[in-house]
C-alpha positions as CSV (number, residue, x, y, z in Angstrom):
1,M,-22.8,-5.5,-16.9
2,N,-19.3,-5.9,-15.2
3,C,-17.4,-9.0,-16.6
4,F,-14.8,-9.1,-15.1
5,K,-14.5,-12.9,-13.9
6,S,-15.6,-14.4,-17.7
7,E,-12.7,-12.0,-19.1
8,V,-10.0,-12.9,-16.5
9,D,-11.3,-16.9,-16.9
10,D,-10.6,-15.8,-20.6
11,L,-7.4,-14.5,-20.1
12,I,-6.6,-17.9,-17.8
13,H,-7.9,-20.8,-19.6
14,Q,-7.2,-19.8,-23.5
15,K,-4.3,-18.0,-22.8
16,G,-2.3,-20.3,-19.9
17,L,-2.1,-17.5,-17.7
18,S,-2.2,-18.4,-14.4
19,G,0.6,-15.7,-12.4
20,K,3.4,-17.8,-11.8
21,G,6.7,-16.4,-11.5
22,V,5.0,-13.0,-10.1
23,L,6.0,-12.2,-6.4
24,V,3.5,-10.1,-5.1
25,G,3.7,-8.2,-1.8
26,H,0.5,-8.3,0.5
27,L,0.2,-6.0,3.8
28,D,-2.9,-6.8,5.6
29,T,-4.2,-8.2,9.1
30,G,-2.0,-11.0,8.0
31,V,-2.8,-14.5,6.2
32,D,-4.6,-17.9,6.9
33,A,-1.5,-19.9,5.2
34,T,-3.2,-23.2,5.3
35,H,-6.3,-22.4,3.8
36,S,-6.4,-24.3,0.8
37,A,-7.2,-21.2,-1.1
38,L,-4.0,-20.4,-0.1
39,F,-1.9,-23.0,0.5
40,G,1.4,-23.1,-0.9
41,R,1.0,-19.6,-2.0
42,I,2.6,-17.8,0.9
43,A,6.1,-17.5,0.0
44,E,7.4,-15.4,2.9
45,F,5.1,-14.2,6.0
46,K,6.2,-11.4,8.4
47,R,4.2,-9.7,12.0
48,F,5.6,-6.4,12.2
49,G,5.1,-5.2,16.0
50,Y,5.6,-2.0,17.5
51,R,8.3,0.2,16.0
52,G,8.3,-2.2,13.1
53,M,10.1,-5.0,15.2
54,T,9.5,-8.4,14.4
55,D,8.9,-12.4,15.4
56,E,11.1,-14.3,13.1
57,T,9.7,-17.2,14.8
58,M,5.7,-16.7,14.0
59,P,4.1,-18.8,11.4
60,A,1.6,-16.9,9.4
61,W,-1.9,-16.4,10.8
62,D,-4.3,-13.9,10.5
63,S,-5.2,-11.1,13.1
64,G,-8.8,-11.0,11.6
65,W,-9.8,-12.3,8.6
66,H,-9.3,-8.8,5.9
67,G,-6.2,-10.2,5.0
68,T,-7.0,-13.7,4.4
69,H,-9.8,-12.5,2.5
70,T,-7.6,-9.8,0.3
71,A,-5.0,-12.3,-0.2
72,S,-7.3,-15.3,-1.4
73,L,-8.6,-12.9,-4.0
74,I,-5.2,-11.8,-5.4
75,T,-4.7,-16.4,-6.0
76,A,-8.6,-16.3,-7.3
77,V,-7.7,-14.3,-10.1
78,A,-3.5,-15.6,-10.5
79,P,-3.7,-19.2,-8.5
80,D,0.1,-19.9,-9.0
81,V,1.5,-15.9,-7.5
82,R,3.8,-16.2,-4.9
83,I,3.1,-14.2,-1.8
84,Y,4.4,-12.3,0.3
85,S,2.2,-11.4,3.3
86,G,3.2,-8.9,6.1
87,M,1.0,-8.0,9.1
88,V,0.9,-4.6,9.4
89,I,-2.4,-3.3,11.1
90,E,-5.0,-4.2,14.1
91,E,-2.3,-3.9,17.1
92,G,-1.7,0.1,16.7
93,H,1.1,2.0,16.2
94,I,0.0,1.2,12.6
95,V,2.1,4.0,10.8
96,S,6.0,2.6,11.9
97,R,4.4,-1.0,11.5
98,I,2.9,0.1,7.7
99,I,6.6,1.2,7.2
100,A,8.7,-1.4,8.2
101,G,6.3,-3.8,6.0
102,L,6.9,-1.3,3.3
103,D,10.5,-1.3,3.5
104,W,10.5,-5.1,4.3
105,L,8.7,-5.6,0.5
106,L,11.6,-3.6,-1.0
107,S,14.0,-6.1,-0.5
108,C,11.7,-8.9,-1.6
109,Q,12.3,-8.3,-5.0
110,V,8.6,-8.2,-5.3
111,K,6.7,-7.0,-8.8
112,I,3.1,-5.6,-7.5
113,V,2.0,-4.3,-4.2
114,L,-1.2,-4.8,-2.7
115,L,-2.1,-2.3,-0.4
116,S,-5.7,-3.0,0.8
117,L,-5.6,-0.2,3.9
118,G,-5.3,3.6,4.1
119,I,-5.5,5.6,7.1
120,F,-7.0,9.1,7.2
121,T,-4.8,11.7,7.5
122,H,-1.9,13.2,5.7
123,S,1.4,10.8,5.9
124,P,4.5,11.9,3.6
125,V,6.4,9.4,5.1
126,F,4.4,7.1,3.5
127,R,4.7,8.4,0.4
128,S,8.2,8.2,0.4
129,L,8.3,4.8,0.6
130,I,6.1,4.3,-2.2
131,Q,8.2,6.7,-4.6
132,E,11.0,4.4,-4.0
133,M,8.6,1.4,-5.0
134,V,7.4,3.5,-8.3
135,Q,11.2,3.8,-8.7
136,R,12.1,0.6,-8.3
137,D,9.9,-0.7,-11.1
138,M,7.1,-1.6,-8.7
139,L,3.5,-1.5,-9.3
140,V,1.3,-0.1,-6.4
141,I,-2.0,-0.9,-6.3
142,G,-4.7,0.4,-3.0
143,S,-8.2,0.6,-2.5
144,I,-9.5,4.3,-2.1
145,G,-11.6,3.5,1.5
146,N,-15.2,2.8,2.5
147,R,-16.5,6.2,3.5
148,G,-18.6,7.2,0.4
149,A,-18.3,10.4,-2.0
150,G,-15.7,12.6,-1.3
151,K,-13.6,10.7,1.5
152,A,-10.1,9.0,0.5
153,S,-7.7,7.4,2.5
154,V,-3.8,7.6,2.3
155,P,-1.8,6.2,0.4
156,G,-4.5,5.8,-1.7
157,I,-4.7,9.4,-3.0
158,Y,-1.6,9.7,-4.2
159,P,-0.7,9.9,-7.9
160,E,2.1,7.0,-7.5
161,V,-0.5,4.5,-6.8
162,L,-3.1,3.1,-8.7
163,T,-6.0,3.5,-6.5
164,V,-9.4,1.0,-7.0
165,G,-12.9,1.7,-6.3
166,A,-15.6,-0.5,-5.8
167,A,-18.2,-1.5,-8.3
168,D,-21.2,-3.6,-8.7
169,G,-22.4,-6.7,-10.9
170,Q,-23.8,-4.1,-13.4
171,G,-20.3,-1.8,-13.3
172,Y,-22.4,0.6,-11.1
173,V,-20.4,2.4,-7.9
174,P,-22.2,1.5,-4.7
175,P,-22.8,4.0,-2.3
176,F,-19.4,3.0,0.1
177,S,-16.9,3.7,-2.1
178,G,-15.0,6.2,-1.8
179,S,-13.5,9.3,-4.0
180,Y,-11.0,12.0,-3.6
181,H,-12.1,16.0,-5.4
182,P,-8.8,18.4,-5.0
183,D,-10.1,22.0,-3.8
184,G,-13.5,20.6,-3.5
185,T,-13.9,20.0,-7.3
186,E,-16.5,17.6,-8.9
187,T,-14.1,16.8,-10.9
188,C,-12.4,13.3,-9.3
189,Q,-8.9,12.6,-8.8
190,K,-8.9,9.2,-7.6
191,P,-10.2,6.7,-7.8
192,D,-8.4,5.7,-11.0
193,I,-10.5,2.8,-12.1
194,T,-13.1,0.7,-10.0
195,A,-13.9,-3.3,-9.8
196,P,-15.9,-5.9,-8.5
197,G,-16.6,-5.3,-5.0
198,V,-19.7,-6.0,-4.6
199,D,-20.8,-9.7,-2.3
200,I,-16.8,-10.9,-3.0
201,L,-17.2,-14.3,-2.1
202,A,-13.3,-14.7,-0.7
203,A,-11.2,-17.3,1.8
204,V,-11.6,-16.3,5.5
205,P,-9.3,-17.8,8.5
206,G,-10.4,-21.5,9.1
207,E,-11.0,-22.7,5.8
208,A,-13.9,-20.7,5.7
209,W,-15.6,-18.6,3.3
210,A,-17.3,-15.6,3.3
211,T,-19.1,-12.4,1.3
212,R,-17.8,-9.2,1.7
213,S,-17.8,-5.6,0.2
214,G,-15.3,-2.9,-0.2
215,T,-13.0,-0.9,-1.9
216,S,-10.3,-3.9,-0.5
217,M,-11.9,-6.8,-2.4
218,A,-11.8,-4.3,-5.7
219,A,-7.6,-3.4,-5.1
220,A,-7.1,-7.1,-4.7
221,Q,-8.7,-8.2,-7.7
222,V,-6.8,-5.8,-10.1
223,A,-3.3,-7.1,-8.1
224,G,-4.3,-10.6,-9.3
225,L,-5.2,-9.1,-13.1
226,A,-1.8,-7.1,-12.9
227,A,0.2,-10.4,-12.2
228,L,-1.2,-12.1,-15.1
229,L,-0.6,-8.9,-17.3
230,S,3.1,-8.9,-15.8
231,E,3.1,-12.9,-16.7
232,A,2.2,-12.0,-20.5
233,F,4.4,-9.4,-20.7
234,P,7.5,-9.7,-18.2
235,A,9.8,-7.4,-20.1
236,L,7.8,-4.5,-19.8
237,P,7.9,-2.1,-16.9
238,A,5.8,-1.7,-14.3
239,E,4.4,2.0,-16.0
240,V,3.0,0.0,-18.9
241,L,1.1,-2.5,-17.0
242,R,-0.4,0.8,-14.8
243,Q,-1.0,2.3,-18.2
244,A,-2.7,-0.4,-19.9
245,L,-5.3,-1.1,-16.6
246,Y,-6.1,2.7,-16.5
247,A,-6.3,3.2,-20.7
248,S,-8.2,0.5,-21.2
249,S,-11.1,0.8,-18.7
250,A,-14.6,1.2,-19.8
251,P,-16.0,4.7,-19.0
252,V,-18.7,5.1,-16.5
253,D,-22.2,6.4,-17.0
254,A,-21.9,10.2,-17.5
255,R,-24.0,10.3,-13.8
256,Q,-21.4,8.5,-11.8
257,A,-18.3,10.4,-13.4
258,H,-17.8,12.0,-10.3
259,R,-16.9,8.6,-8.5
260,T,-14.0,8.1,-10.5
261,N,-11.2,9.1,-12.6
262,R,-11.6,6.5,-15.3
263,G,-14.0,3.9,-15.6
264,V,-14.4,0.0,-14.5
265,V,-11.3,-2.5,-15.2
266,R,-11.8,-4.9,-18.7
267,P,-9.2,-7.8,-18.1
268,L,-9.5,-8.6,-21.7
269,A,-9.0,-5.3,-23.1
270,A,-6.1,-4.7,-21.0
271,Y,-4.6,-7.1,-22.4
272,H,-5.1,-6.2,-26.3
273,W,-3.8,-2.7,-25.5
274,L,-0.3,-4.3,-23.9
275,E,0.1,-6.3,-27.3
276,T,-0.1,-3.3,-29.5
277,W,2.2,-1.6,-27.1
278,T,4.9,0.6,-29.1
279,A,7.7,1.7,-26.7
280,A,8.3,5.4,-26.1
281,P,11.4,6.8,-26.0
282,G,12.4,7.7,-22.6
283,L,9.5,6.1,-21.2
284,S,9.5,6.6,-17.4
285,P,7.0,7.3,-14.3
286,T,6.2,10.8,-14.7
287,F,5.8,11.0,-10.7
288,P,8.5,12.9,-8.2
289,S,11.3,11.3,-7.8
290,A,11.9,9.5,-4.1
291,G,13.6,12.3,-3.0
292,E,11.4,15.1,-3.7
293,I,9.9,16.8,-0.6
294,E,9.2,20.5,-0.9
295,Q,9.2,21.4,2.6
296,Q,10.0,19.9,5.9
297,F,6.6,18.4,7.4
298,I,5.8,18.2,11.2
299,D,3.2,16.3,12.1
300,P,0.7,18.3,14.5
301,R,0.4,15.7,16.6
302,I,3.8,15.6,17.4
303,D,3.9,18.6,19.3
304,K,0.4,17.8,22.0
305,Q,2.3,14.7,22.4
306,L,5.5,16.3,23.6
307,A,3.4,18.6,25.8
308,L,1.6,16.1,27.3
309,A,5.0,14.0,27.9
310,G,6.9,14.0,31.2
311,D,10.7,14.9,31.7
312,G,11.3,11.2,31.8
313,D,9.2,10.2,29.4
314,L,10.3,8.1,26.0
315,C,8.3,9.5,22.7
316,E,7.7,7.8,19.5
317,V,8.4,9.4,16.4
318,I,9.0,8.6,13.2
319,V,12.2,10.7,11.1
320,E,12.8,11.6,7.6
321,L,16.3,13.1,6.7
322,E,17.3,14.9,3.9
323,S,20.6,12.6,2.5
324,W,22.0,8.9,4.0
325,E,25.2,11.2,5.6
326,V,23.0,13.0,7.8
327,R,21.3,10.1,9.3
328,E,24.4,8.8,10.0
329,Q,25.2,12.0,11.7
330,V,21.9,11.6,13.7
331,V,22.6,7.8,14.6
332,N,25.6,8.6,16.0
333,M,24.3,11.3,18.1
334,L,21.8,8.6,19.4
335,E,24.5,5.9,19.9
336,D,26.6,8.9,22.5
337,L,23.6,10.0,24.1
338,L,20.3,6.9,24.2
339,Q,23.0,4.2,25.3
340,S,24.1,5.9,28.2
341,P,22.8,4.6,31.8
342,E,21.3,8.1,32.4
343,I,19.2,7.7,28.9
344,A,16.9,5.1,28.1
345,G,16.0,5.1,24.3
346,Q,16.2,3.3,21.2
347,W,15.5,3.2,17.1
348,K,15.7,1.3,14.0
349,E,16.7,2.4,10.7
350,V,14.5,1.5,7.5
351,V,16.6,0.1,4.9
352,A,15.2,2.0,1.5
353,R,15.6,5.4,3.0
354,P,16.8,7.9,5.4
355,I,14.2,7.1,7.9
356,L,14.5,6.3,11.4
357,V,11.3,5.1,14.3
358,L,12.6,6.5,17.0
359,K,11.8,6.2,21.0
360,S,13.7,9.0,23.0
361,P,13.5,12.0,25.7
362,K,11.5,14.4,24.0
363,W,14.3,17.0,24.0
364,I,16.1,15.2,21.5
365,I,12.8,14.9,19.2
366,R,12.7,18.7,19.8
367,Q,16.3,19.0,18.7
368,L,15.6,16.9,15.8
369,M,12.3,19.4,15.1
370,A,14.7,22.1,14.9
371,W,17.3,20.7,12.1
372,P,16.7,21.9,8.6
373,A,18.0,18.7,7.7
374,V,15.4,16.6,9.4
375,K,12.6,16.2,6.1
376,I,9.7,14.5,8.0
377,V,8.8,14.1,11.8
378,H,5.9,12.1,11.9
379,A,3.5,10.2,14.6
380,C,3.6,6.3,15.1
381,D,0.3,6.1,15.8
382,I,-2.9,7.6,14.4
383,D,-6.6,8.0,15.9
384,R,-8.2,5.9,13.5
385,W,-7.7,3.6,10.4
386,N,-9.6,2.0,7.9
């Protein structure tokens, strides 16, 4: 039996927890900040457009319904959290928009980050920024995706993310909930845990309510639970909160062991695990540092994009350099080349990592691709997202 709601009620009512003082990052389709479920709880809102540009004058709104639904599930669990919500999906150029949103959240001092989104393509530039979040003591929570067993989305497959799958009222994993099995084995590496994700009632824009199912709904509730635990144990690092949620989860039925790495989240068990936790000397995340990328990654779609482009066309890519010094060299080069009357183009610098979102003639991009100091060249968009 899935007792998530009753155990959360115990944490809120009996222990007086509400998520007060905890800042949560939220990247989604936006949010209806006027809804009663969210009114007064949105600390800041940004809409990220093409190449990560923002409109500073735009009030909070939702381009669909998904963001309002997930944000209200955070506040249903932790009603006094403050949410930094970024609109990053449903309008194209999703990769560059999510990167801009992650970069923004890195400046917002949030403790919990909810990424109820996913793309079905390898994206090391995402991982670079998520690794930066982990290094800065942020707990990143993501959804596994809704394409069923054996299918999973990025960033949910990354080890730095606490990845959540869906469970029904009895704790069973529904058919739509994804999973990740490395090397085609039956061993389930992701999701780490599951949470309620079937027929979940929450807010949608226009002061309405709707029932939805999905791993996004499950991840949002875990983000709310993480906020409660962070309020209760404010001195503990994010990695310990992650360990508590993982280690205290209830194992699933053996017949469903291939659908989740650990089991069903248990709010009270996680709380008690933290009560008895003793710091191990030198505790730190065991993930690679933000600078570790084994070899240069060139998105295979870039060659096709450049081949189809005319000599005078501008192409858009995301470039990560091996150091800040190298990025400064590239920026100086771009300033000389792209601001001349003969060559149009523009770029945006990511603050947290040496990354550029670049729009330029293809010959400049080919020069960068041939430079060993360039670690990643990634397309700004993908064909599909989930």
